[in-house]
N, C-alpha and C positions, 0 to 999 in steps of 0.2 A: 504493500500500500504506500509505503513511504516514497517510492520512486516517482509517483505522480505528483508529489509536492515539491520536489527539488527545484523545478523551474519557477515556482511561485514564492519560495522563501528567499527573500533578498538580503535580510540583515540578521544579526545575532538575536536581536530582540524578537523578531518574527519567529525565529526558530524556537526560542524559549516559550513564546505564546502558543505556538503550534504543539510543542511537546507536552506542555501542561494541559492544554485542551484535549489532546489525544489520550492522556492518562485518565482524565475525567470521562471522556467518551467511552473508554473501555469498561469503566465501572458502570456507567449508565446503561450500556448495552445489556448487561446482566439483568437489569430490572425493567427494561423497556416493555417486555411482553406482559409482565404483571400489571404495570400502570395502564397499558393499552386495554388489557382484558377487563380490568375493573373500572376503566374510565376515571382513574384517580389522579389527582394532582401529584406530581413527583416531588413531594416535600423533601425526601431524602436527597435527591439530586441537587435541589436548591440549597440544602444545608451544606453540601460539599462545595458548591459554587460560592457560597458566602464565606466559607472557611478559607478558600483560595483568593478571596477579594475580587472575584470576577464581577460583582455588581458595581464596582467603582472604576471599571476599565475605561469608560468614556467620560468620566468626570474630569473637568479641567484641572491641570496641575496646580493652579493657584488655590484650589480648594482641597488639594491632597489626593486627587485622582491620578490615573496614569495617562489620560488624554490620548488614547490610541487613535490612530488614523482610521479612515474608512476602510482602507485596504486591510489593515490589521484586524479590524472588526469583522470583516467578511471571512478572513482566514479562521478566526475563532469560531464563527457561526457554522461554517462549512464542516469543520472538524467535530464540533459538539453534536451536530445533526447526524453524524454517522453512528453515534451511540444511541441517541434518542431524539427524534425530530421534534416532538412536542416540547421537550425541555429547551431545545435550541430556539425554536420559534418564540417561546415565552420569554426567554432571556433576551432575544433580539428586540422585542418591543421595549423592554425596560432600558437596555443600553442605547437603543436608537433614539428613543425620546429624549434621553439626557443629552446625547450628541446633538440633536436638532435644536433643543432649547439653547444650548451653549453657542451654537453657530448663528442662530437667528436673533438671539438677544432680545426676545420679545417680553420676557418676564422681568419684573423688578429684580434688581441685583440682590436685595435683601431676602426675597422669597426663594430665589434659585439657590443662593449660597446656603440657606438654611436646609433646603431639601438635600443638597449635596452632602452637607455635613452629617445629616441624619442617615443617609445611605452609607457613608463611610463608617460612622460610629455604631449604628444599630442595624446595618444591612437591610434597610427598608427597600421594598419593591414598589415600583410605580408603573402605571399604564394608563392609557386613555380609554374612555368609554364614550364613543361617539355614535355608534351605529344604533338605529332604532328600527323596529319592524315596519313602521309606516314609511320611513324615509329611505331605508336601505343603506348602502355604503355612503359615507360622507363624500367620497370621491365623485359621486353623481350629483352633488349640489343640493340635496334636500335640506330644508330648514328644520332644525331640531324642534320636536314637539315638547321636549323637556323644557319647562318654564322656570325662569328665575325672577323673583319679585323682591323689591326692597321693602323691608319692614324694620322699623326702629334702628336704622343704620346698618342692619345686617341683610344678607341675602337669604331668601327662603326658596328652596329648589324642590320641584316636584317632577317626576318623570320615570321612565323605564328605559334602560339600555340593554341591547342584546350584544352577543359576541364580546363579552368582557373577559378577555383572556387573563388567566391567573386569578380569577375572582376569589377563590378561597384563600389566597396568600397575599393579596395586595395590601399595602399600607396606605397608599395614596391612589385616588382615582382622579384623572383629569376629565371632567365632564363637560360636554358641550350643551348649551342651553340657550333658549331665546329669551332675552330680557323683555319682560312684559311691557314695561314703560316705553321702550324705544323701538322694539322690534329687531334689535341687533342680536346677532349670534355671538356668543362669548364662551370662553373656557373658564371653568372654575376648578380650583384645586381643593378636593374634599378628602379629609382623612377618614380612614376606616372607622374610627371611633365616633364619628358624627352620629348623633341621635336621629333615627328615622332612616338610616341606611341599612338595606338588607340585600342579601344574595338569595336568589331563587335558583335552585338546581334544575336547569333546563337543558344542559349540554348532553345530548344523546345522539352523537354523530357517528358516521362511518369511519372517519379519519381524524388525526390530531386530537384524539380523545383526552390525552393527558393535559391539554392546555386548559381544560375546565373553563371554557369561555361561556360561563353562565350569565344569567340576567342580573343586572343591577337595578334595584328598586329604590327610589328616593321619595320619601313621604314627609313633606314639610321639614326637609333637612335645612337647618339654619347654620350658616357659616358667616364669619366676619367679612367686612368689606374688602379686605386685602386678598380674599380667596379668589376674587376675579383676577385672573392672571393674563388674560388676553381678550381683546375685542376683535372679532373677525370683520375685516372690511370686505363688503360685497363688490366694491369698485376695484380694489387692488388685487391683482392676480397673485396667487401664492408663488413663492420661489420653488424651483425644483428641489426635491428632498433626497439627497444622496443616501441618507440613513436607511431609506426603504429598501436598499439593496440587500439588507439582511434577509429579506424574504427569498429572493432567488438563491442566495448563498445557502440557506437552510435546505432548500429542495435539491440543490446540486449535491449537498452532503448526503441526502437520502439516496440519490442516484449512485453515488460512489459506493455506498454501503451495499446497494443491490448488485452493482458490478462485482464487488469483491466476493459476495455470496455466490454469484454465478461462477466465478473463476474457481473458487474453492470446491464447489460441487463438480465442476468439469475435471478438476485435478484428481478427485477422489472417487468419483462414481464410475464403476466399470461393470456394465451388464454382462451376463454370461455369453452373450452373442458376440462379444468383442474380446480380442486378446490384449486390450489396453484401455485406459480410461478414455472417456468421451472427449477429453481435451484434444486428442489427436484427429478428431473428425473435422474435415474441412468446413462443414456447415457451422459447427460450434465455434471454430476459430474465426470464421467470417462474422458471426454475430458479435463476438467479443470485440473484434476490430471496429465494427460499426458503433458499438457502445462507446469505445474510446474516442472515436472521431466526434461523436455527439458531445462527449464530455470536454474534449479539447476546445471545440468551437464555443461552447457556453462559458467555460472557465476563462479562456483567454479574453473573450469579449468582456466578461464581468470584471475581471481584475484590471484590464487596461482602462476601462471607464473609471473604476475606483481610483486608479493611479492618477488619471487626469484630474479627477475631482480634488484629490489631495494636493497635487502640485500646481494646479492653476485655478486658484479661487476666483479669479476674474472671469473665468469661462463658465462658472456654475450657472449663472442665469440662462445660459443657452444650452444646457445639457438635459433638459426635460425629456426630449424625444429619445435620447440615448439611454437614459435611466429606465424609461418605460420599456424600451426595446430589450434591454438586458433581462428584465423580469419576464417578458414574453418568450424570449429565446430559452432562458434557463428552465422555466417551469414546464414548457412544452417538451423540451429535451429530456427532463427528468421523467415525465410520463412515458416517453418512448423508451428510455433506458430501462426502467423497471419492467415494462412490458417485454422487452427483449430478453432481459435476465430471466424472467419467468418462462419464456419459451425455451431457453437453454435447460432450465431445471425440470420443466415439464409439470406433470400433475402433482408432484411432491411440493411444488410451490404454493399449492392451494390449501395445504394442511395448516391449521391454526398454529402448529408448532414451528412452522417456517416463518422467519422474519420477512420473507418476500411478500407474503399476503398483507403484512402491516405496512410495508413500504408502498405497496400498490394502493392501499387506502389513503395513506398519508400524502402521497404526491398529488392525488386528485384535489386536495384542499388548496394547493398552490394556484390552481386555475381561478379560484374565487377570492384570493387575496388581491389587494389593490396594486396597480391598476389592472382591471379586467382586460382581456384581450381586445375586446371591441373598442375600448377607450384608447388603448395603445395604437391600434390601427387607425383610428380617427385622428389621433395626434400626428402620426406620421404622414397621413394623407393631407391633413391641413397644412403641415409644413411644406410638403412637396408643391402644393398649389398656391402657396401664400404670395408668390411674387409674379403671378400672372398679369 
């Protein structure tokens, strides 16, 4: 497995990050089946991530974090996902949100620094809660039905959010709501301890079961005025968000795990109709080669875009189409790779004891993470015809 990383590890720090992530992934792999089967949040995995200080990887150095680059972030995500995809995707939301807030500088310094210090000191987990049943993905522009109203100098928030990843473990929720008085959409930082905040266990999915993306219910949740961390401007177009590449990195990691599983099977399985393992069969070798070509294409594309993002901040406003295309290429490649791996292994890949059936279910979830394929294709078509 290590040979496919040599081209992508550029520095000693990256090697150390990769090796530490690989050690964690090896342990997570042993528990992945259980968490998936029970649709349980991987608390034990996160206890290990916290012990290794992984929750502070993207926190700026001035607050005591490691402030890793986007490239390094993807390297970690891809590696962790080979052990347990749900753990990797969950970690990615936490790390990515911190990275984005630090880069966009939309929050008050006092609020952001406090959250960073709490993550370092108490290993707090944070994630956004934006999706609603009526509006769908926030990427499609729906206005939050969750409402925020001023009362006695505080905010009172009511609503329901779906797809709240890590719901059982979060310490902070970044909740989008519409301000009743002005009609503006805004983000509010709400601690788990807030009165009226509840989690309803609704997560009963085919894949990514361990993310426990349950529903968040807010009933007259009262928070102080400074809980409003950002007002969304309807006129101002949002900046491209490089941190969202943690999504394709996760699914590429699953694809690598499927590839390795198929190779191991081909090396060790020898039916009595053959004098050698099936790895010698031309058709099996062709399928493995096709898998590696898909992986090379997706990974080189993803890491090259991440490198440009890190090295050329001035180009970031113009990278939206590339970022979306990376997600499109990587998630669709991951689906193809897992399918191809299962064709190599055959019927044994359908047994619940095989990790391939979990990989098959998990990679399907990538197609529904933002941005969806139709949005990406629309972005690229719009750019192509924008100078007519």
